Each structure stands twice: as C-alpha cells, then as structure tokens.
C-alpha positions as CSV (number, residue, x, y, z in Angstrom):
1,A,75.1,162.9,66.8
2,E,75.7,165.0,63.7
3,I,72.5,165.7,61.6
4,A,72.0,166.6,58.0
5,N,68.6,167.1,56.4
6,G,66.9,166.0,59.6
7,E,68.7,162.6,59.6
8,P,71.6,161.6,61.9
9,I,74.8,160.9,59.9
10,K,77.3,160.4,62.7
11,A,77.1,159.1,66.2
12,T,79.3,158.4,69.1
13,L,78.9,155.1,71.0
14,L,79.0,155.7,74.8
15,G,80.2,152.6,76.6
16,S,81.7,149.6,75.0
17,L,80.8,146.5,73.0
18,D,82.3,143.0,73.4
19,P,84.9,142.3,70.8
20,G,82.6,140.2,68.6
21,Q,79.9,142.9,68.5
22,E,82.5,145.6,67.8
23,S,84.0,143.6,64.8
24,T,80.4,143.0,63.5
25,L,79.5,146.6,63.8
26,K,82.7,147.6,61.9
27,A,81.9,145.0,59.2
28,V,78.3,146.4,58.7
29,L,79.7,149.9,58.5
30,E,82.2,148.8,55.9
31,H,79.8,146.7,53.8
32,G,76.5,148.5,54.3
33,E,73.3,146.4,54.3
34,V,74.2,142.7,55.0
35,T,72.9,139.4,56.2
36,G,74.7,137.0,58.5
37,A,75.3,134.6,55.5
38,E,76.8,137.4,53.5
39,L,79.2,138.3,56.2
40,E,80.3,134.7,56.5
41,R,81.0,134.7,52.7
42,R,82.8,138.1,52.7
43,C,85.1,137.5,55.7
44,P,88.3,135.5,55.8
45,P,88.4,131.8,56.5
46,G,88.2,131.1,60.2
47,S,85.7,133.9,60.8
48,P,82.4,133.2,62.6
49,K,79.7,131.2,60.8
50,A,76.4,132.7,59.7
51,T,74.6,131.8,62.9
52,A,77.2,133.7,65.0
53,W,77.0,136.7,62.7
54,N,73.2,136.6,62.9
55,N,73.3,136.5,66.7
56,R,75.7,139.5,66.8
57,L,73.6,141.4,64.2
58,K,70.5,140.8,66.3
59,D,72.2,142.0,69.5
60,L,73.4,145.2,67.7
61,Y,69.8,145.7,66.4
62,L,68.5,145.4,70.0
63,K,71.0,148.0,71.1
64,R,69.6,150.2,68.4
65,L,72.9,150.4,66.5
66,L,71.5,148.7,63.4
67,R,68.3,148.8,61.3
68,R,66.7,145.6,60.3
69,R,64.3,144.6,57.5
70,K,62.9,141.2,56.5
71,Q,62.9,140.0,52.9
72,G,61.6,136.5,52.5
73,R,63.3,134.4,55.2
74,E,66.4,136.6,55.4
75,M,67.0,139.5,57.8
76,F,69.0,142.4,56.3
77,Y,70.8,144.7,58.7
78,S,72.2,148.2,58.0
79,P,73.8,150.9,60.1
80,I,71.6,153.6,61.6
81,V,74.2,156.2,60.6
82,K,77.0,156.3,58.1
83,E,79.7,156.7,60.8
84,I,79.8,155.5,64.4
85,I,82.7,156.5,66.7
86,L,83.4,153.7,69.1
87,N,84.2,154.3,72.8
88,G,83.6,158.0,72.6
C-alpha cells in the first residue's frame, strides 16, 4: 500500500473477487460514496437491482475493501483507498 500523511492511498488486492464483486468495487471506486439504490439508478438498464448491489457492497465491506456508515435506514459505502489495483 502507498501511504500519504499517515493514510493509505493505494492498495493492491491479492487474490481475486468474483465478477460481481469486482464490478461493484470498480463502481464504488468510480462514484465514491454510494448506496445500493444509487448504484441501481446510475448503472445501465439490465444491471443488478438495489438488493444485489447491497449484498455485494456488504461482502466487499466484510472483506475490508470498503468503509460503511449508516445514515437513517441507508448504508453508505466508500472505498478504503482512492485506488485499488486488482489481481496484483
């Protein structure tokens, strides 16, 4: 991981994610802080529904690739670093 001001800014993922988790991680890195419902609205027709996005976001959070915060009933997810290199 690369570090600036004591905070990680870049990390390399060792191992692999399933295709759904990988596309979700890329979407979060592209959009910043998001919810599953927001990803459903932003992505093209035929993309997963909010429930699927939320499941993937939760899985990535449990793998410690995303941060999570609760606001009201919604869970907001954001990347732990600005850049993640996949399959390093």
